[in-house]
N, C-alpha and C positions, 0 to 999 in steps of 0.2 A: 504494500500500500504506500503510495507516494505521500509527499508532504506538501502542504500549501503554505504560502508565505507572502510577505510584503517587505518592502525596503523603504525606510524613511530616515531622517536624521539630518545632521549638519553637512557642511561643505565637504566635498570629496574630490580627490584627484581621479583621473581615469583609471589608475592602477595603484591602489593602496599598497604600502610596503608590507603590512602584516594584517592578517585576519585573525581575530580572537574568536574561538569557537567554544561554545558551552552548550551542553545538553542539560535541560532542567526538567524536573518532575515534582509538582506539588510543593514548591518552595518559593512562592511569590515574594515574600519579604527578603529572602536571601538573594534571589536573582536581582532584585532591585538594588540591594547593597552592592553587589558585584558591578552593576552598570554604573553606579555612582562613583565607585573607585576607579573604574576605567576612564571616566570622564576627567579624572584628575591626573592622568598620566603625563609625564614630561614629553612624550612623543607627540608631535603636532597632530591635532585631531583629523586633519585632512590626509594624514598618512595611515590612517587606521580605519578598519571596518570591524564591526562586531556582529557575529552570526549566532543567534540564540535559537535553539531548537526546543520548542515546547513539546516534550515527549509524552503527549497524552495526558497532560495535567487535568485534574478535576477541580482545582481551586481557582482563584482569580488570577492565575499567571497571565493569561491572555490579555486581560484588562490592564494589568500592571505594565506589561510590555508595550501595549498600545499607547498608554499615557507617557511612558518614559521615552518613547521614540521621538516625541516632540520636545523633549527637554535636553537630551544628551547632545554634545557637540559633534559627535562622530556619526558616520553612517551606521545605522542599526538595521540589520536584516533579521526578521523573525519568521520562523518556519514552524509548522505544527503537524505532528502526527496525530491521527485520530485515536490511536491506541499506543501504549508504551511499547517501544521496540527494543528496550534495553539500552544500556550505556553505549555499546558498540554501534547499534543502529542509529541512535541519536547523533553521535559524533560523526558517523559516516555521512549522514545527511548534511551536517553542518559544514564539514570541510569540502564536500563536493560542490556546495553552493558558494564557497569562498572565492574571492577575486584576487587575493594577494599571492605572491610566490612563496610566502612563509605563513604557516598556520601555527598560532600559539593556542594550546589547549589549556583551559582551566575549568574549575567546577563552580557550581552555584553556591557552595558553602565556603568560598574563598574570597579574599580581598587582596588583590595584588598591590604591592607598594608602588610609589609613584614612578620609579625608574625601571620597573619590571620590563616593559617592552623595549626600551632603549638598550638595556643591558643584554637581553636575550638576542636581539637583532645584531648587536655588535659582536656577539660570540660566533655568529655564523658568517661574518664577513671575512673573506680571505682564507677560508678553510675549504678543503676539498669536497667533492660530491659525496652524497650519502652520509652527510654529517648532520646530527641533530643535537639540540642543546637541552640540558636538564637544569632547572633552577632549584633554589632552596625553598622548602616549605617548612613553616614553623607555626606552632599554635598562636592564635591571635593574642598579643600581649594584654589587650583589654579584657580578655576572658580567661586568662591563665589561672585565676583564683579557683576556678572549678577543678583544676587538675590536682588540687590538694585533697580532693575527696574521691572515694572509690567510685568506679563505674561511670566516670566522665570519659569523653572520647574526643580525640583530635588526631592530627597527623603531623609527623615531623619527618622531613626528608633531608638528610645531611650527606648523601652520597648518591651517585647515579647507579642504583642497583636494580630497582624494580621499575623505574621509568614511569612513574605515576603521571596520569594526565591532569593532575591538579596544577602542574607547572612543567610544561615541555613544549619545545619549538621544533616543528618539522618543516622541511621544504615540501611544497605541494607536489612537486615531481616525484618525490620518494613515496608519498602516500599513494599517488596514482600507480606507481610501479608495483607496490605491494598489494594493491587492491583495498587498502584501508584496514580497518579493524575487522577481525573475524567475528561475525555476528552469531556464530555458533556458541560463543561464550554467553553465560547468563549474567551474573553479577560478579565482577572481579576477574582479573587475569588477562583481559583483552588488551590492556595497555602494555603490560609486560611482554605479552606475546608479539605485539606489533614491533616493539623496539628490538626484541631478540631476532625477529625475522630480518630486520634491517641490518643488524650487526652480523648475522650469518651471511648476508649478501655482500659483506665487505665494508659495511658502514662503521661509523664511530660516533661515540657520544662525547660531548663536551660538557664538563661540569661548570656551571655558572653560579657560584654562591651569591653573587651580587644581585641576581634576578630573584627577588624574594616575593613569595606569596604567603599571606597569612591565612591560616585555616581556622574555621570556626571550632570552638571548643563546645561540645554538646554537654548540657547539664547532666549531673549524675542520674543514671537510670539503669537499674539491674535488668529490667525487662527489655529495654532497648539493646543492651549489650548481648542479651541472650538471643534476641532476634538477629542481631548482627552476626553472631557466631554461626548461625545456620545458613548464612548467605553464600559462603565461600566454597561451595561444593565443586566449582570448576577449577580450583587452583591445581589439583593434580594434573589436569589437562595441560597446563603450561609446562610442567616438568616432563610430561610424556612427549610433548612435541619438541622439546629441546633437551634431550637427555644428557648431552654433553655439558650442559650448564648446571646440572643438578647441584654440584658442589658449591657454586657461587650463589645459588638461589635460596637454598634451604639449609636448615641447621643440621649439622652432622649427616648430611646427605639424605636423611629420611624424614625429617621433622619440619613442619611449617614454622613453629616458634620454639624458643628456648624452654618455655614452660612445658612443652608437650612430652619430652622423655620422662620427667618425674610424674607427670599426670598419667601416662600409660602405665608406669610401674604401680602407682597407687590404685588405679582401676583393676589391674591384674591381681593385686593383693586382695581387693574387695571381692573379686570373683572367686579367688581360690578359697576364701574363708566363708563364702556364702552358705548360710544355713547351719553354721556351727560356731560355737564360741572359740575365738582364736585371736591371738595378738598379731596375726599376719597383716591385717589391714593397717594397723597402727605403724608397724615396722615399715611396711611398704610405702606409707605416706610420709615417712620422715624426710626423704629427699624433697618431696613436693613442698612440705611445710617450710623447710629451710629456704627453698628457692623463693617462695612467696613472702617470707618474712624478712629475709636478709639479702637475697640476690636480686630479685626482680619483684619488689612489692607492688601491690595494686595502688598504693597511695602513700604519702608521707605520714609519719607519726606512728609509733608502735601500737597505740590503742586502736586506731582506725584500721591498721593492718590486720590485727587479730579479729576485729569485728567483721571485717570484709571477707575473711577466709571462706565461710560456707558459700557465699555468692561467687567468689572468685573460682572456687573449685568447680562449681556448677558450670561456669562459663568455659573454663579450660576443658572440662570433660565434654561439653557440647561441641567445642571446636574439634576435639579429637574424633568424636563421633561423626562430625561433618566430613572430616578428612577421610575417614574409613568409607563413608558413603561415596565420596568422590573418587576414591581409589578404585572401588568396585566399578563405578560407572565408567571411568576412563581407563581402567586396566593399568593403572600406574600407582605404585605404592607411595603414599605420602601421609604421614601421621601428624 
């Protein structure tokens, strides 16, 4: 099913230098914040276009985009899917409609800093073909207080490892050559897969720590974290498609996160002692307890760490179960 759209906004050149692409779904306030921060970029507005794909939203996203189109100084193109086609589908629609030779991807829960576009474009000047740029992503400083409590969520990118589309610059020619994002992915993994395909074709990634995007910090919510843990069922597919990169993608070659080996051991101990009184579960959980209390705690503060342990274990166990389900589905082991 195709997308319908319209283009409005400020003064434009015949060929903008960069197109910012964002796929959004039911996040009207956040996409409004994104557009306002893009209006404050140091890159001249006539060198920029923004393409927003309303990926089947049921809130007032369409109304918000229509209003902002008359307020922003850059050209804003809005496209709409009648139904949600996933992140890969939304981004593909966006970059294919883009007019610039460089496409900068970000997300609706992000707020780029003022020099983001200038820094990202500068990194691609004078470098060879099949080069893409990855910028730094950090939690929004205005919302960092939430991170002191368990079950808050944000994103931090301090190296080009997974190539997240919250902050990445591609040349449009490379996207064309690769066919864009693989829409066979559900939620998660499509951005890493795209970058790895370009690297496997002889491309290279440039790290641009000066091109900064601030990521929303979501308020603490155990239920939201539990839902999030069930989303990543397609991650084993990334490893399966790029087996030679397993060592650089995952922890100890077989685990998605550092918390998962002790979680697996704790779950195995619980299963071994099921139905009988035994100290096995406690002994098996010792590694996990140490990991979550001392090595990788869910939050600062000893009291909060202890109180968060039941919920944290439930989330870790759900993530492992999701990886098992994905491993079966994609015939690639990742725990």
